[in-house]
C-alpha positions as CSV (number, residue, x, y, z in Angstrom):
1,M,146.2,90.3,98.2
2,G,145.8,90.2,94.5
3,D,144.8,92.8,91.9
4,H,141.7,94.6,92.8
5,N,140.9,95.3,89.1
6,I,140.4,91.6,88.5
7,D,136.8,90.6,87.9
8,P,135.9,88.4,90.9
9,R,133.9,86.1,88.7
10,A,136.8,85.4,86.6
11,L,138.9,84.3,89.6
12,V,136.4,81.5,90.4
13,E,135.3,80.6,86.9
14,G,135.5,76.8,86.5
15,L,136.0,76.1,90.2
16,S,133.7,74.0,92.3
17,C,132.5,74.6,95.8
18,A,134.5,71.8,97.0
19,A,137.8,73.0,95.6
20,L,137.1,76.3,97.2
21,V,136.2,74.7,100.6
22,D,139.5,72.8,100.3
23,A,141.4,76.1,99.6
24,M,139.7,77.8,102.6
25,G,140.7,74.9,104.8
26,N,144.3,75.3,103.6
27,L,144.4,79.0,104.2
28,F,142.2,79.5,107.3
29,R,141.3,77.6,110.6
30,H,137.7,78.8,110.8
31,R,134.7,76.9,109.4
32,A,133.7,78.3,106.0
33,H,131.4,75.7,104.4
34,I,127.7,75.3,104.6
35,L,125.9,72.0,104.0
36,S,122.4,70.6,103.2
37,L,121.2,73.5,101.0
38,V,118.7,72.9,98.3
39,S,117.6,75.0,95.3
40,P,114.6,75.4,92.9
41,T,117.3,75.6,90.2
42,P,120.1,73.4,91.4
43,E,121.9,73.7,88.0
44,R,122.6,77.5,88.7
45,P,125.6,78.2,91.0
46,L,125.5,81.3,93.1
47,F,128.4,83.8,93.5
48,G,128.7,87.3,94.6
49,P,129.4,89.7,97.7
50,A,127.1,89.2,100.6
51,V,124.6,91.7,102.1
52,T,122.9,90.5,105.1
53,I,119.5,90.5,106.9
54,A,119.6,89.2,110.4
55,Y,116.3,87.5,111.4
56,L,115.1,87.1,115.0
57,P,112.1,85.4,116.5
58,Y,109.0,87.6,115.9
59,R,107.8,90.0,118.7
60,D,104.7,92.3,118.6
61,D,106.7,95.0,120.4
62,F,109.4,95.4,117.9
63,T,107.8,98.5,116.2
64,E,110.4,99.4,113.7
65,T,110.9,95.8,112.5
66,N,107.2,95.3,112.0
67,E,106.7,98.6,110.2
68,L,109.7,98.2,107.9
69,G,108.9,94.6,107.1
70,F,111.0,92.7,104.5
71,E,110.7,95.4,101.8
72,G,112.1,98.1,104.1
73,F,115.0,96.0,105.3
74,F,115.6,94.8,101.7
75,H,116.2,98.4,100.5
76,R,118.2,99.3,103.6
77,T,120.3,96.2,102.9
78,V,121.1,96.3,99.3
79,G,121.8,100.1,99.1
80,E,122.2,102.0,95.9
81,A,124.3,99.3,94.1
82,P,122.4,96.0,94.4
83,R,123.3,94.4,91.1
84,G,125.3,91.2,91.5
85,K,125.2,91.0,95.4
86,V,123.9,88.0,97.3
87,L,121.2,88.5,99.8
88,V,121.9,86.4,102.9
89,L,119.1,85.8,105.4
90,S,119.9,84.1,108.7
91,S,117.4,81.7,110.1
92,G,116.9,83.6,113.4
93,G,116.6,80.2,115.4
94,Y,113.8,78.8,113.2
95,P,115.4,77.0,110.1
96,D,112.0,75.3,109.2
97,A,110.1,78.7,109.1
98,S,109.5,80.4,105.8
99,H,111.7,83.5,105.3
100,G,110.2,84.6,102.1
101,G,108.7,83.4,98.8
102,G,108.1,84.4,95.3
103,T,106.3,87.7,96.1
104,K,108.8,89.1,98.6
105,L,111.7,87.8,96.7
106,S,110.7,89.3,93.4
107,S,112.6,92.4,94.5
108,V,115.9,90.2,94.3
109,H,115.1,89.7,90.6
110,N,113.9,93.3,89.9
111,Y,117.1,94.9,91.4
112,G,119.5,92.5,89.6
113,L,121.0,90.6,92.6
114,A,123.0,87.4,92.0
115,G,120.6,85.7,94.4
116,V,119.6,84.5,97.9
117,L,121.3,82.3,100.5
118,T,119.5,81.3,103.7
119,D,119.6,78.4,106.2
120,G,115.9,79.0,106.6
121,R,113.1,77.7,104.2
122,L,111.6,79.6,101.3
123,R,108.2,79.3,99.6
124,D,107.0,79.1,96.0
125,F,109.9,77.3,94.5
126,S,108.2,77.2,91.1
127,E,108.0,81.0,91.1
128,L,111.6,81.4,92.4
129,A,112.9,79.2,89.6
130,S,111.2,81.6,87.0
131,Y,113.5,84.4,88.3
132,D,117.0,85.1,86.9
133,Y,118.8,84.7,90.1
134,S,120.1,81.7,92.1
135,T,118.4,80.6,95.3
136,W,119.8,78.2,97.9
137,C,118.0,77.5,101.2
138,A,117.2,74.9,103.8
139,G,114.2,73.7,101.7
140,E,110.6,74.6,100.6
141,A,108.0,75.7,103.0
142,T,104.4,75.9,102.7
143,R,103.1,78.0,105.6
144,W,103.8,81.8,105.9
145,G,106.5,82.4,108.5
146,G,106.0,86.2,109.3
147,D,104.5,85.4,112.8
148,T,107.6,83.2,113.6
149,V,110.6,85.1,112.4
150,A,111.1,88.8,111.3
151,P,114.0,90.8,109.8
152,A,115.7,92.8,112.6
153,A,119.0,94.2,111.4
154,A,120.7,95.0,108.1
155,N,124.3,94.4,107.0
156,I,125.6,93.0,110.2
157,P,127.6,89.8,110.6
158,V,125.1,86.8,110.7
159,E,125.3,83.0,111.4
160,V,124.2,80.9,108.6
161,G,124.6,77.1,108.8
162,G,127.3,77.5,111.5
163,V,129.3,79.9,109.5
164,C,129.9,83.6,110.1
165,I,129.0,85.7,107.1
166,T,130.0,89.3,107.1
167,P,128.7,92.0,104.6
168,G,131.1,91.9,101.6
169,D,132.3,88.3,102.1
170,Y,132.0,86.4,98.8
171,V,129.5,83.5,98.7
172,Y,129.7,80.7,96.4
173,A,127.0,77.9,96.3
174,D,126.4,74.9,94.0
175,S,124.8,71.5,94.4
176,S,127.5,70.4,96.8
177,G,127.1,73.2,99.3
178,A,128.3,76.7,99.9
179,V,131.4,78.4,100.9
180,V,132.1,81.8,102.4
181,I,135.4,83.6,101.4
182,P,136.8,86.8,102.9
183,A,136.8,89.5,100.1
184,H,140.3,90.7,100.7
185,R,141.6,87.0,100.3
186,L,139.4,85.9,97.3
187,P,142.4,86.1,94.8
188,D,144.5,83.9,97.2
189,V,141.7,81.4,97.8
190,A,141.0,81.1,94.1
191,A,144.6,80.5,93.4
192,E,144.8,77.8,96.1
193,A,141.7,76.2,94.7
194,R,143.3,75.9,91.3
195,R,146.4,74.5,92.9
196,V,144.3,71.8,94.7
197,D,142.4,71.1,91.4
198,A,145.6,70.6,89.6
199,E,147.1,68.4,92.2
200,D,143.9,66.3,92.2
201,K,143.9,65.9,88.4
202,A,147.7,65.0,88.4
203,Y,147.0,62.4,91.1
204,L,144.1,60.8,89.0
205,S,146.3,60.9,85.9
206,Q,149.1,59.0,87.7
207,T,146.8,56.5,89.2
208,R,145.3,55.7,85.8
209,T,148.9,55.3,84.4
210,D,149.8,53.0,87.3
211,D,146.7,50.9,86.9
212,L,147.7,50.3,83.1
213,T,151.3,49.1,84.0
């Protein structure tokens, strides 16, 4: 289970998404990796505990959803301790629709979240790049998507890129993809990822030695 006093960031420092995916595969049978994500700042990895907003196809008669809008669901989702969290937005069946942009997602910057992960598209990449957080999504959108998908529920399990993400799961994303790690197993997964890394380095070292002999 690990020491709950350990800084989660220290656990994954120096690890890649690929190593963490390998570790998850060694410890679990379910899918934990998400592919084909892009970012306005691909040099910035994303890591933190997930908070989720489930999106659904837009309906005129969803009164509460339409009245709350993104801002209302954002505050309902992040709670009183938003700093360092990862805002996860499910695509709601429309991965090519915009799920937000520079204006809506300015709240992620203002409240100190670690970033945003979605298998939908986002607008205003140049503006998103100017914020402090990391953004990973399916691609850039041009058209507003509020008449196509809308936020419908806060902090429930969601499906993103074929992976189940529950609130509190740790999300790690970099230029190779993303991985979702159960919070209570983060120390075990990080330790296994370091073992995998060490094994790979030992193999490469041995291969170089063999090539020279």
